[in-house]
DOLO-388413 format. One line per field, with one value per residue (C-alpha): residue number from 1; residue in one letter; chain; x, y, z. Coordinates in pm, 1 decimal, always signed. Layout:
resi: (NUM; ...)
resn: (a; ...)
chain: (A; ...)
c1: (X; ...)
c2: (Y; ...)
c3: (Z; ...)
//
This chain:
resi: (1; 2; 3; 4; 5; 6; 7; 8; 9; 10; 11; 12; 13; 14; 15; 16; 17; 18; 19; 20; 21; 22; 23; 24; 25; 26; 27; 28; 29; 30; 31; 32; 33; 34; 35; 36; 37; 38; 39; 40; 41; 42; 43; 44; 45; 46; 47; 48; 49; 50; 51; 52; 53; 54; 55; 56; 57; 58; 59)
resn: (x; x; x; x; x; x; x; x; x; x; x; x; x; x; x; x; x; x; x; x; x; x; x; x; x; x; x; x; x; x; x; x; x; x; x; x; x; x; x; x; x; x; x; x; x; x; x; x; x; x; x; x; x; x; x; x; x; x; x)
chain: (A; A; A; A; A; A; A; A; A; A; A; A; A; A; A; A; A; A; A; A; A; A; A; A; A; A; A; A; A; A; A; A; A; A; A; A; A; A; A; A; A; A; A; A; A; A; A; A; A; A; A; A; A; A; A; A; A; A; A)
c1: (+4065.2; +3902.2; +3622.4; +3425.1; +3199.6; +3110.7; +3454.2; +3397.5; +3755.5; +4019.3; +4265.4; +4546.6; +4440.7; +4737.1; +4609.5; +4284.4; +4129.3; +3893.3; +3776.3; +3616.3; +3276.2; +3294.3; +3630.8; +3510.9; +3210.0; +3423.9; +3696.1; +3452.6; +3284.5; +3613.8; +3756.9; +3435.8; +3459.6; +3264.0; +3349.5; +3461.0; +3690.7; +3838.6; +3906.0; +4055.1; +4285.4; +4397.0; +4461.9; +4668.6; +4878.0; +4839.3; +4671.9; +4843.9; +4584.4; +4829.1; +4894.1; +4521.3; +4445.8; +4714.5; +4582.7; +4229.4; +4351.2; +4232.8; +4561.6)
c2: (-2709.3; -3014.3; -3186.5; -3192.6; -2887.6; -2906.7; -2763.5; -2388.1; -2266.5; -2289.6; -2574.7; -2326.0; -2005.3; -1820.1; -1848.1; -1758.8; -1982.0; -1759.9; -2065.1; -2222.2; -2063.7; -2163.2; -1992.4; -1684.9; -1658.2; -1699.5; -1458.2; -1186.0; -1211.2; -1207.7; -918.0; -717.7; -690.2; -798.4; -1097.4; -860.6; -672.0; -999.1; -1126.5; -792.0; -798.1; -1155.6; -1065.8; -765.1; -913.7; -1293.0; -1547.3; -1480.5; -1355.9; -1114.1; -941.4; -928.6; -778.0; -515.7; -437.7; -396.3; -188.0; -448.5; -510.6)
c3: (-208.6; -65.4; -255.2; +70.5; +37.3; +407.4; +484.3; +476.4; +491.0; +220.3; +242.7; +188.5; +362.4; +212.5; -145.2; -319.8; -586.2; -787.7; -985.0; -677.2; -603.6; -236.7; -190.7; -380.8; -150.0; +160.4; +48.5; -62.2; +275.9; +466.1; +265.1; +233.2; -143.9; -450.1; -665.6; -942.2; -702.4; -575.9; -928.1; -1030.3; -726.6; -797.8; -1162.0; -1052.7; -770.6; -780.0; -557.9; -225.3; +23.5; +185.8; -148.4; -228.0; +115.3; +59.0; -290.8; -156.1; +136.0; +389.2; +570.8)
//
């Protein structure tokens, strides 16, 4: 992820960085889930957004 916090999209839109609060906010909004659900999904299936969407039933 870029150090420029004015950029509101992830640098790599295929992966989710749950350690970056800006990405967590953007992904929870995009996926319609809570932070806890997002982190649980990433822990279960990894950081690829496509796998997380599938896990959350958002495909």
